[in-house]
N, CA, C and O atoms as a GROMACS GRO file, in nm:
protein
  400
    1MET      N    1   5.059   2.010  -6.630
    1MET     CA    2   5.040   2.083  -6.754
    1MET      C    3   4.930   2.187  -6.733
    1MET      O    4   4.832   2.165  -6.661
    2LYS      N    5   4.949   2.301  -6.800
    2LYS     CA    6   4.850   2.409  -6.790
    2LYS      C    7   4.813   2.458  -6.930
    2LYS      O    8   4.898   2.470  -7.018
    3ASN      N    9   4.685   2.484  -6.948
    3ASN     CA   10   4.639   2.551  -7.070
    3ASN      C   11   4.662   2.700  -7.051
    3ASN      O   12   4.644   2.752  -6.941
    4TYR      N   13   4.701   2.768  -7.157
    4TYR     CA   14   4.729   2.911  -7.145
    4TYR      C   15   4.672   2.988  -7.263
    4TYR      O   16   4.645   2.932  -7.370
    5ILE      N   17   4.656   3.118  -7.242
    5ILE     CA   18   4.612   3.210  -7.345
    5ILE      C   19   4.708   3.328  -7.343
    5ILE      O   20   4.731   3.388  -7.238
    6VAL      N   21   4.762   3.362  -7.458
    6VAL     CA   22   4.847   3.481  -7.470
    6VAL      C   23   4.766   3.587  -7.543
    6VAL      O   24   4.704   3.560  -7.646
    7TYR      N   25   4.767   3.710  -7.488
    7TYR     CA   26   4.688   3.818  -7.546
    7TYR      C   27   4.765   3.949  -7.542
    7TYR      O   28   4.866   3.960  -7.472
    8ASP      N   29   4.716   4.048  -7.618
    8ASP     CA   30   4.783   4.178  -7.622
    8ASP      C   31   4.710   4.279  -7.534
    8ASP      O   32   4.612   4.244  -7.468
    9ASN      N   33   4.758   4.403  -7.534
    9ASN     CA   34   4.700   4.505  -7.446
    9ASN      C   35   4.559   4.548  -7.488
    9ASN      O   36   4.492   4.619  -7.413
   10LYS      N   37   4.514   4.506  -7.607
   10LYS     CA   38   4.376   4.535  -7.650
   10LYS      C   39   4.282   4.420  -7.614
   10LYS      O   40   4.161   4.430  -7.635
   11GLY      N   41   4.337   4.312  -7.559
   11GLY     CA   42   4.256   4.197  -7.523
   11GLY      C   43   4.240   4.094  -7.633
   11GLY      O   44   4.170   3.995  -7.616
   12GLU      N   45   4.307   4.117  -7.748
   12GLU     CA   46   4.300   4.022  -7.859
   12GLU      C   47   4.384   3.898  -7.825
   12GLU      O   48   4.498   3.910  -7.783
   13ILE      N   49   4.325   3.782  -7.844
   13ILE     CA   50   4.396   3.657  -7.819
   13ILE      C   51   4.492   3.632  -7.935
   13ILE      O   52   4.451   3.625  -8.051
   14LEU      N   53   4.620   3.618  -7.903
   14LEU     CA   54   4.723   3.599  -8.004
   14LEU      C   55   4.751   3.452  -8.031
   14LEU      O   56   4.774   3.411  -8.144
   15ARG      N   57   4.748   3.372  -7.925
   15ARG     CA   58   4.771   3.229  -7.937
   15ARG      C   59   4.733   3.161  -7.807
   15ARG      O   60   4.716   3.226  -7.704
   16SER      N   61   4.722   3.031  -7.812
   16SER     CA   62   4.691   2.954  -7.691
   16SER      C   63   4.757   2.818  -7.705
   16SER      O   64   4.800   2.778  -7.814
   17GLY      N   65   4.764   2.748  -7.594
   17GLY     CA   66   4.827   2.617  -7.599
   17GLY      C   67   4.834   2.554  -7.462
   17GLY      O   68   4.758   2.589  -7.371
   18CYS      N   69   4.926   2.460  -7.450
   18CYS     CA   70   4.944   2.384  -7.324
   18CYS      C   71   5.094   2.377  -7.298
   18CYS      O   72   5.173   2.356  -7.390
   19CYS      N   73   5.132   2.395  -7.172
   19CYS     CA   74   5.275   2.393  -7.138
   19CYS      C   75   5.294   2.338  -6.997
   19CYS      O   76   5.198   2.317  -6.923
   20GLN      N   77   5.418   2.315  -6.963
   20GLN     CA   78   5.454   2.274  -6.828
   20GLN      C   79   5.420   2.387  -6.731
   20GLN      O   80   5.428   2.505  -6.767
   21ASP      N   81   5.382   2.352  -6.610
   21ASP     CA   82   5.345   2.452  -6.510
   21ASP      C   83   5.453   2.558  -6.490
   21ASP      O   84   5.422   2.676  -6.475
   22ASN      N   85   5.578   2.517  -6.488
   22ASN     CA   86   5.687   2.608  -6.454
   22ASN      C   87   5.728   2.702  -6.568
   22ASN      O   88   5.814   2.788  -6.547
   23VAL      N   89   5.670   2.690  -6.686
   23VAL     CA   90   5.704   2.779  -6.797
   23VAL      C   91   5.584   2.859  -6.846
   23VAL      O   92   5.588   2.915  -6.956
   24LEU      N   93   5.478   2.864  -6.768
   24LEU     CA   94   5.358   2.936  -6.809
   24LEU      C   95   5.388   3.082  -6.841
   24LEU      O   96   5.348   3.131  -6.946
   25LEU      N   97   5.458   3.151  -6.754
   25LEU     CA   98   5.485   3.294  -6.775
   25LEU      C   99   5.579   3.319  -6.892
   25LEU      O  100   5.580   3.429  -6.947
   26GLN      N  101   5.656   3.220  -6.931
   26GLN     CA  102   5.749   3.235  -7.042
   26GLN      C  103   5.680   3.229  -7.178
   26GLN      O  104   5.745   3.252  -7.281
   27GLN      N  105   5.551   3.198  -7.182
   27GLN     CA  106   5.478   3.190  -7.309
   27GLN      C  107   5.453   3.328  -7.369
   27GLN      O  108   5.436   3.340  -7.490
   28ALA      N  109   5.451   3.431  -7.286
   28ALA     CA  110   5.429   3.568  -7.334
   28ALA      C  111   5.562   3.632  -7.369
   28ALA      O  112   5.661   3.619  -7.297
   29GLN      N  113   5.563   3.702  -7.484
   29GLN     CA  114   5.680   3.777  -7.525
   29GLN      C  115   5.661   3.922  -7.483
   29GLN      O  116   5.562   3.956  -7.418
   30GLU      N  117   5.755   4.008  -7.520
   30GLU     CA  118   5.748   4.148  -7.482
   30GLU      C  119   5.618   4.212  -7.535
   30GLU      O  120   5.584   4.195  -7.652
   31GLY      N  121   5.548   4.283  -7.448
   31GLY     CA  122   5.423   4.348  -7.486
   31GLY      C  123   5.303   4.255  -7.487
   31GLY      O  124   5.194   4.295  -7.529
   32GLU      N  125   5.320   4.134  -7.441
   32GLU     CA  126   5.212   4.035  -7.435
   32GLU      C  127   5.186   3.995  -7.290
   32GLU      O  128   5.268   4.018  -7.201
   33PHE      N  129   5.069   3.935  -7.270
   33PHE     CA  130   5.029   3.890  -7.137
   33PHE      C  131   4.981   3.746  -7.149
   33PHE      O  132   4.937   3.703  -7.256
   34VAL      N  133   4.988   3.672  -7.039
   34VAL     CA  134   4.945   3.532  -7.040
   34VAL      C  135   4.857   3.505  -6.919
   34VAL      O  136   4.883   3.553  -6.809
   35ILE      N  137   4.752   3.427  -6.941
   35ILE     CA  138   4.669   3.378  -6.831
   35ILE      C  139   4.646   3.230  -6.852
   35ILE      O  140   4.660   3.178  -6.963
   36GLU      N  141   4.612   3.162  -6.746
   36GLU     CA  142   4.580   3.021  -6.755
   36GLU      C  143   4.436   3.007  -6.802
   36GLU      O  144   4.348   3.079  -6.754
   37GLY      N  145   4.411   2.916  -6.895
   37GLY     CA  146   4.276   2.891  -6.941
   37GLY      C  147   4.270   2.852  -7.087
   37GLY      O  148   4.373   2.834  -7.152
   38THR      N  149   4.147   2.840  -7.137
   38THR     CA  150   4.123   2.810  -7.277
   38THR      C  151   4.020   2.909  -7.331
   38THR      O  152   3.936   2.959  -7.256
   39ALA      N  153   4.027   2.936  -7.460
   39ALA     CA  154   3.932   3.028  -7.522
   39ALA      C  155   3.935   3.011  -7.673
   39ALA      O  156   4.034   2.967  -7.731
   40ASN      N  157   3.824   3.048  -7.734
   40ASN     CA  158   3.813   3.052  -7.879
   40ASN      C  159   3.857   3.190  -7.923
   40ASN      O  160   3.793   3.289  -7.889
   41ASP      N  161   3.967   3.199  -7.998
   41ASP     CA  162   4.022   3.330  -8.034
   41ASP      C  163   3.934   3.409  -8.129
   41ASP      O  164   3.950   3.530  -8.140
   42ILE      N  165   3.841   3.344  -8.198
   42ILE     CA  166   3.750   3.415  -8.287
   42ILE      C  167   3.633   3.476  -8.209
   42ILE      O  168   3.591   3.588  -8.236
   43ALA      N  169   3.582   3.401  -8.112
   43ALA     CA  170   3.461   3.443  -8.042
   43ALA      C  171   3.487   3.509  -7.907
   43ALA      O  172   3.394   3.561  -7.845
   44CYS      N  173   3.611   3.508  -7.860
   44CYS     CA  174   3.641   3.559  -7.726
   44CYS      C  175   3.752   3.662  -7.728
   44CYS      O  176   3.828   3.673  -7.824
   45LYS      N  177   3.760   3.738  -7.620
   45LYS     CA  178   3.868   3.833  -7.596
   45LYS      C  179   3.896   3.833  -7.446
   45LYS      O  180   3.823   3.770  -7.369
   46ILE      N  181   4.001   3.902  -7.406
   46ILE     CA  182   4.037   3.909  -7.264
   46ILE      C  183   4.008   4.050  -7.215
   46ILE      O  184   4.056   4.148  -7.272
   47VAL      N  185   3.931   4.060  -7.108
   47VAL     CA  186   3.900   4.188  -7.045
   47VAL      C  187   3.930   4.173  -6.896
   47VAL      O  188   3.875   4.085  -6.829
   48ASP      N  189   4.016   4.260  -6.844
   48ASP     CA  190   4.056   4.255  -6.703
   48ASP      C  191   4.100   4.116  -6.659
   48ASP      O  192   4.066   4.070  -6.550
   49GLY      N  193   4.176   4.050  -6.748
   49GLY     CA  194   4.231   3.918  -6.715
   49GLY      C  195   4.131   3.804  -6.719
   49GLY      O  196   4.160   3.695  -6.670
   50LYS      N  197   4.013   3.828  -6.777
   50LYS     CA  198   3.910   3.724  -6.785
   50LYS      C  199   3.866   3.706  -6.930
   50LYS      O  200   3.866   3.801  -7.009
   51VAL      N  201   3.830   3.583  -6.964
   51VAL     CA  202   3.780   3.552  -7.097
   51VAL      C  203   3.634   3.596  -7.106
   51VAL      O  204   3.552   3.556  -7.024
   52VAL      N  205   3.602   3.678  -7.205
   52VAL     CA  206   3.464   3.722  -7.228
   52VAL      C  207   3.430   3.703  -7.376
   52VAL      O  208   3.519   3.701  -7.461
   53ASP      N  209   3.300   3.690  -7.405
   53ASP     CA  210   3.256   3.676  -7.545
   53ASP      C  211   3.263   3.810  -7.617
   53ASP      O  212   3.231   3.915  -7.560
   54LYS      N  213   3.305   3.806  -7.742
   54LYS     CA  214   3.301   3.925  -7.826
   54LYS      C  215   3.156   3.948  -7.869
   54LYS      O  216   3.076   3.855  -7.874
   55THR      N  217   3.125   4.072  -7.901
   55THR     CA  218   2.992   4.103  -7.954
   55THR      C  219   2.985   4.054  -8.099
   55THR      O  220   3.088   4.037  -8.164
   56PRO      N  221   2.864   4.032  -8.150
   56PRO     CA  222   2.852   3.994  -8.291
   56PRO      C  223   2.918   4.097  -8.383
   56PRO      O  224   2.974   4.061  -8.487
   57GLU      N  225   2.912   4.224  -8.346
   57GLU     CA  226   2.974   4.329  -8.428
   57GLU      C  227   3.126   4.315  -8.430
   57GLU      O  228   3.189   4.335  -8.534
   58GLU      N  229   3.184   4.281  -8.316
   58GLU     CA  230   3.330   4.262  -8.310
   58GLU      C  231   3.373   4.142  -8.393
   58GLU      O  232   3.475   4.147  -8.462
   59ILE      N  233   3.295   4.036  -8.388
   59ILE     CA  234   3.326   3.916  -8.466
   59ILE      C  235   3.317   3.948  -8.615
   59ILE      O  236   3.404   3.909  -8.692
   60GLU      N  237   3.212   4.019  -8.655
   60GLU     CA  238   3.194   4.056  -8.796
   60GLU      C  239   3.306   4.147  -8.845
   60GLU      O  240   3.354   4.132  -8.957
   61ALA      N  241   3.349   4.241  -8.760
   61ALA     CA  242   3.452   4.338  -8.798
   61ALA      C  243   3.588   4.273  -8.822
   61ALA      O  244   3.668   4.325  -8.900
   62GLN      N  245   3.614   4.160  -8.759
   62GLN     CA  246   3.745   4.097  -8.774
   62GLN      C  247   3.752   4.004  -8.895
   62GLN      O  248   3.860   3.953  -8.926
   63LYS      N  249   3.640   3.980  -8.963
   63LYS     CA  250   3.642   3.894  -9.080
   63LYS      C  251   3.718   3.963  -9.193
   63LYS      O  252   3.699   4.083  -9.215
   64PRO      N  253   3.804   3.889  -9.264
   64PRO     CA  254   3.875   3.951  -9.376
   64PRO      C  255   3.778   3.982  -9.490
   64PRO      O  256   3.677   3.912  -9.506
   65PRO      N  257   3.807   4.086  -9.568
   65PRO     CA  258   3.718   4.118  -9.680
   65PRO      C  259   3.720   4.008  -9.786
   65PRO      O  260   3.821   3.940  -9.804
   66ILE      N  261   3.609   3.991  -9.853
   66ILE     CA  262   3.601   3.892  -9.960
   66ILE      C  263   3.666   3.953 -10.084
   66ILE      O  264   3.625   4.060 -10.130
   67PRO      N  265   3.768   3.886 -10.139
   67PRO     CA  266   3.836   3.944 -10.254
   67PRO      C  267   3.746   3.944 -10.378
   67PRO      O  268   3.658   3.859 -10.393
   68GLU      N  269   3.770   4.040 -10.466
   68GLU     CA  270   3.697   4.046 -10.592
   68GLU      C  271   3.738   3.926 -10.677
   68GLU      O  272   3.855   3.889 -10.680
   69PRO      N  273   3.642   3.865 -10.746
   69PRO     CA  274   3.679   3.753 -10.833
   69PRO      C  275   3.766   3.802 -10.949
   69PRO      O  276   3.750   3.914 -10.997
   70ILE      N  277   3.855   3.716 -10.994
   70ILE     CA  278   3.943   3.749 -11.106
   70ILE      C  279   3.864   3.724 -11.236
   70ILE      O  280   3.811   3.615 -11.254
   71PRO      N  281   3.856   3.824 -11.325
   71PRO     CA  282   3.784   3.803 -11.451
   71PRO      C  283   3.846   3.687 -11.528
   71PRO      O  284   3.966   3.661 -11.519
   72TYR      N  285   3.763   3.619 -11.604
   72TYR     CA  286   3.807   3.500 -11.677
   72TYR      C  287   3.930   3.528 -11.762
   72TYR      O  288   4.024   3.449 -11.763
   73GLU      N  289   3.929   3.641 -11.834
   73GLU     CA  290   4.041   3.670 -11.925
   73GLU      C  291   4.171   3.700 -11.851
   73GLU      O  292   4.278   3.701 -11.913
   74LYS      N  293   4.166   3.726 -11.721
   74LYS     CA  294   4.285   3.755 -11.641
   74LYS      C  295   4.332   3.635 -11.559
   74LYS      O  296   4.435   3.642 -11.493
   75GLN      N  297   4.256   3.525 -11.564
   75GLN     CA  298   4.293   3.407 -11.485
   75GLN      C  299   4.413   3.336 -11.547
   75GLN      O  300   4.433   3.340 -11.668
   76LEU      N  301   4.491   3.272 -11.462
   76LEU     CA  302   4.607   3.196 -11.510
   76LEU      C  303   4.561   3.074 -11.589
   76LEU      O  304   4.456   3.016 -11.561
   77ALA      N  305   4.639   3.037 -11.688
   77ALA     CA  306   4.609   2.919 -11.769
   77ALA      C  307   4.730   2.826 -11.766
   77ALA      O  308   4.844   2.871 -11.760
   78SER      N  309   4.702   2.699 -11.769
   78SER     CA  310   4.810   2.600 -11.775
   78SER      C  311   4.812   2.537 -11.914
   78SER      O  312   4.710   2.487 -11.962
   79ILE      N  313   4.928   2.539 -11.976
   79ILE     CA  314   4.944   2.472 -12.105
   79ILE      C  315   5.069   2.387 -12.097
   79ILE      O  316   5.158   2.410 -12.015
   80THR      N  317   5.074   2.289 -12.184
   80THR     CA  318   5.192   2.202 -12.188
   80THR      C  319   5.303   2.272 -12.266
   80THR      O  320   5.278   2.370 -12.338
   81ASN      N  321   5.423   2.224 -12.253
   81ASN     CA  322   5.535   2.278 -12.330
   81ASN      C  323   5.511   2.257 -12.479
   81ASN      O  324   5.546   2.343 -12.561
   82GLU      N  325   5.450   2.144 -12.514
   82GLU     CA  326   5.419   2.116 -12.655
   82GLU      C  327   5.322   2.222 -12.709
   82GLU      O  328   5.342   2.273 -12.820
   83GLN      N  329   5.219   2.257 -12.632
   83GLN     CA  330   5.125   2.359 -12.676
   83GLN      C  331   5.195   2.494 -12.687
   83GLN      O  332   5.167   2.570 -12.780
   84TYR      N  333   5.284   2.524 -12.595
   84TYR     CA  334   5.359   2.650 -12.598
   84TYR      C  335   5.445   2.658 -12.724
   84TYR      O  336   5.448   2.760 -12.792
   85GLN      N  337   5.515   2.549 -12.754
   85GLN     CA  338   5.600   2.547 -12.874
   85GLN      C  339   5.516   2.563 -13.000
   85GLN      O  340   5.560   2.630 -13.094
   86THR      N  341   5.397   2.505 -13.004
   86THR     CA  342   5.307   2.520 -13.119
   86THR      C  343   5.268   2.667 -13.137
   86THR      O  344   5.268   2.718 -13.249
   87ILE      N  345   5.236   2.734 -13.027
   87ILE     CA  346   5.200   2.876 -13.032
   87ILE      C  347   5.318   2.959 -13.083
   87ILE      O  348   5.301   3.046 -13.168
   88LEU      N  349   5.437   2.932 -13.031
   88LEU     CA  350   5.556   3.004 -13.076
   88LEU      C  351   5.579   2.984 -13.226
   88LEU      O  352   5.614   3.077 -13.297
   89GLY      N  353   5.559   2.861 -13.272
   89GLY     CA  354   5.576   2.831 -13.416
   89GLY      C  355   5.475   2.907 -13.500
   89GLY      O  356   5.510   2.961 -13.605
   90ARG      N  357   5.351   2.912 -13.456
   90ARG     CA  358   5.249   2.987 -13.530
   90ARG      C  359   5.281   3.136 -13.533
   90ARG      O  360   5.263   3.201 -13.636
   91LEU      N  361   5.329   3.191 -13.422
   91LEU     CA  362   5.368   3.333 -13.419
   91LEU      C  363   5.484   3.360 -13.515
   91LEU      O  364   5.486   3.461 -13.586
   92ALA      N  365   5.580   3.268 -13.517
   92ALA     CA  366   5.694   3.285 -13.608
   92ALA      C  367   5.647   3.283 -13.752
   92ALA      O  368   5.696   3.361 -13.833
   93ASN      N  369   5.552   3.196 -13.788
   93ASN     CA  370   5.498   3.190 -13.925
   93ASN      C  371   5.425   3.318 -13.959
   93ASN      O  372   5.437   3.367 -14.071
   94LEU      N  373   5.349   3.375 -13.864
   94LEU     CA  374   5.280   3.500 -13.890
   94LEU      C  375   5.380   3.614 -13.914
   94LEU      O  376   5.358   3.699 -14.000
   95GLU      N  377   5.490   3.616 -13.837
   95GLU     CA  378   5.592   3.720 -13.854
   95GLU      C  379   5.658   3.708 -13.992
   95GLU      O  380   5.686   3.809 -14.056
   96LYS      N  381   5.682   3.585 -14.036
   96LYS     CA  382   5.743   3.564 -14.168
   96LYS      C  383   5.654   3.619 -14.280
   96LYS      O  384   5.704   3.671 -14.380
   97ARG      N  385   5.524   3.605 -14.261
   97ARG     CA  386   5.429   3.655 -14.362
   97ARG      C  387   5.397   3.801 -14.346
   97ARG      O  388   5.319   3.857 -14.423
   98GLY      N  389   5.458   3.866 -14.246
   98GLY     CA  390   5.437   4.008 -14.223
   98GLY      C  391   5.307   4.040 -14.151
   98GLY      O  392   5.260   4.154 -14.156
   99ILE      N  393   5.251   3.943 -14.087
   99ILE     CA  394   5.128   3.966 -14.010
   99ILE      C  395   5.165   3.972 -13.863
   99ILE      O  396   5.228   3.881 -13.811
  100GLY      N  397   5.128   4.079 -13.798
  100GLY     CA  398   5.152   4.093 -13.654
  100GLY      C  399   5.278   4.158 -13.631
  100GLY      O  400   5.316   4.179 -13.516
   0.00000   0.00000   0.00000
């Protein structure tokens, strides 16, 4: 068994794993490369076929942006069917009285 790392032409690690010795080269798809070894895909990259550490700036740059929080009035709410039917009934009563 061999540990492997699959990476792209920029040196970004796409995936890693373990496979039978005779299928190591088959782990890479078109446009990908494979080497034997292990690496942390967040902290490492491949340069000239070797695993090297990313700079702190590279690690920071790959972090996804923090999404804006959803305002309270826009958040989803869960209600029961009974509560929903009560709301519909109240709306129907308001319409009958000409309100709304």
